[in-house]
Structures are given as structure tokens and as C-alpha cells.
C-alpha positions in Angstrom: -19.7 -111.6 -142.3 -19.6 -107.8 -142.5 -21.3 -105.7 -145.1 -19.4 -102.5 -146.0 -21.5 -99.5 -147.0 -20.7 -97.2 -149.9 -18.9 -94.6 -147.7 -16.6 -97.3 -146.4 -15.4 -98.0 -149.9 -15.2 -94.3 -150.8 -13.1 -93.8 -147.6 -10.8 -96.7 -148.7 -10.3 -95.3 -152.2 -10.1 -91.6 -151.3 -8.0 -92.2 -148.1 -10.6 -90.7 -145.7 -10.6 -91.3 -141.9 -12.4 -94.6 -142.2 -9.8 -96.1 -144.6 -7.8 -97.9 -141.9 -10.9 -99.3 -140.3 -12.1 -100.6 -143.6 -8.7 -102.1 -144.3 -8.8 -103.9 -140.9 -12.2 -105.3 -141.7 -11.0 -106.5 -145.1 -7.9 -108.1 -143.6 -10.1 -109.9 -141.0 -11.9 -111.5 -144.0 -15.6 -112.3 -144.6 -16.6 -108.9 -146.1 -19.2 -108.1 -148.6 -20.7 -105.1 -150.4 -24.2 -104.9 -151.9 -23.9 -104.3 -155.7 -26.0 -101.1 -155.3 -23.6 -99.8 -152.7 -20.6 -100.6 -154.9 -22.2 -98.6 -157.7 -22.8 -95.7 -155.3 -19.2 -95.8 -154.1 -17.8 -95.7 -157.6 -20.1 -92.8 -158.5 -19.1 -90.8 -155.4 -15.4 -91.5 -156.0 -15.7 -90.2 -159.5 -18.2 -87.4 -159.2 -17.4 -86.0 -155.8 -13.7 -86.8 -155.4 -12.7 -86.6 -159.0 -11.0 -90.0 -159.0 -10.8 -91.5 -162.4 -12.7 -94.6 -163.3 -9.4 -96.4 -163.9 -8.1 -95.5 -160.5 -11.3 -96.5 -158.7 -11.4 -99.8 -160.6 -7.7 -100.5 -159.8 -8.4 -99.9 -156.1 -11.6 -102.0 -155.8 -11.5 -104.6 -158.5 -8.6 -106.6 -157.0 -10.6 -106.9 -153.8 -13.7 -108.3 -155.6 -11.7 -110.5 -157.9 -9.7 -112.1 -155.1 -12.8 -112.7 -153.0 -11.6 -110.3 -150.3 -14.7 -108.3 -150.9 -17.6 -110.4 -152.2 -20.4 -108.6 -154.1 -23.9 -109.4 -152.8 -26.6 -109.4 -155.5 -30.1 -108.5 -154.3 -33.0 -110.6 -155.1 -36.8 -110.3 -154.6 -36.7 -111.0 -150.8 -34.2 -108.2 -150.2 -36.2 -105.9 -152.5 -39.3 -106.4 -150.4 -37.5 -106.0 -147.1 -35.6 -102.9 -148.4 -38.9 -101.3 -149.3 -40.4 -102.2 -146.0 -37.5 -100.7 -144.1 -37.6 -97.5 -146.1 -41.4 -97.2 -145.7 -41.1 -97.7 -142.0 -38.1 -95.5 -141.2 -37.6 -93.0 -144.0 -38.2 -89.3 -143.2 -36.9 -86.6 -145.5 -35.4 -84.5 -142.7 -35.1 -86.8 -139.7 -34.0 -90.1 -141.4 -33.2 -89.6 -145.1 -32.3 -93.2 -145.8 -31.3 -93.9 -149.4 -32.7 -96.9 -151.2 -29.1 -98.2 -151.3 -28.9 -98.0 -147.5 -32.2 -99.9 -147.2 -30.8 -102.7 -149.5 -27.7 -102.9 -147.4 -29.8 -103.2 -144.2 -32.1 -105.8 -145.9 -29.1 -107.9 -146.7 -27.7 -107.6 -143.2 -31.1 -108.6 -141.7 -31.7 -111.4 -144.1 -28.2 -113.0 -143.7 -27.5 -112.0 -140.1 -24.5 -110.0 -141.1 -23.1 -106.9 -139.4 -23.0 -103.7 -141.4 -20.1 -101.2 -141.3 -21.2 -97.6 -141.7 -20.5 -94.0 -140.7 -24.1 -92.9 -141.5 -25.9 -92.1 -138.2 -29.4 -92.5 -139.8 -28.5 -95.9 -141.1 -26.8 -97.0 -137.9 -29.8 -95.9 -135.8 -32.2 -97.7 -138.2 -30.1 -100.8 -138.2 -30.0 -100.8 -134.4 -33.8 -100.4 -134.3 -34.1 -103.4 -136.6 -31.8 -105.5 -134.5 -28.8 -105.5 -136.9 -25.2 -105.4 -135.6 -23.5 -102.1 -136.5 -19.8 -101.6 -136.9 -19.3 -97.8 -136.6 -16.9 -96.2 -139.1 -15.6 -92.6 -138.6 -17.0 -90.1 -141.0 -14.9 -87.3 -142.7 -15.0 -85.4 -139.4 -14.0 -88.4 -137.3 -17.4 -88.9 -135.8 -18.5 -92.5 -135.3 -22.3 -93.3 -135.2 -23.6 -94.8 -131.9 
């Protein structure tokens, strides 16, 4: 199973460099998105890229309704683990992990899933915690190590 971060979904909808990588992951099957990351992706598509709610929904909803992209709902164990990850690794300048990133990593660690991201801070933290990282290219084409 592979968890796709918010940027991966934004890239898919906004046709950014990681779009083809995300499409490949989705075609391979067994992909999930944490509900909090789904909300972040919708927000960024609308607010940053100016994509209408209807267009974002028409791009992502068929994936979730068909089961191509399952939505993971966080529960108490993931909340505790996300808080622990953030308390351990967060630093405003050196590692500005969002709470959504920490929930994504908590799900990956709890379920033994890989996580797909272009975020170097998240990738570094995931590697430090022993999670498998699938690197996605960011808007400049850089892939986290």
C-alpha cells in the first residue's frame, strides 16, 4: 500500500511534474490518502492554483468512489503517533513538518505503508523513522532522497 501526500494529489490535478508518477502509482493499485491530506490538496488546488471546487472534485472524486484511492481516516492511535513524530522532529526552520505530514507518516508507520512525497523534510523524517519513501518530483523536478 502507498500513501500519497497532498502534493501528489495537487500535482495530479494541476498537472505538475509528479502527475505521471502519481498516475503510475494509482494504476498499480493499493493507494490511499489520509483525509487530512485530501483536505490540504483540495485547499491548495483551489487557493493556490485557482482550480474550481467542481474541477477538483471531478478529478479526485472518481478515484475515491472507485476505490482506486482509498481515504484513510485517522483515529486515536494515529493522533498520538502524529503528535509524537511532530514533537520529535519538528523545527520551524530546519524541519517544518505540518501536522498533516505527521498524520501521513503516522499512518505509514502504523500500517507499514510506503509514503509518496516530494517534501524533503517529510522524506528525511520518514527515513529516520524507518518508513519506506517513494520520492516524487517537486515543481522544479527535484526528488527527495
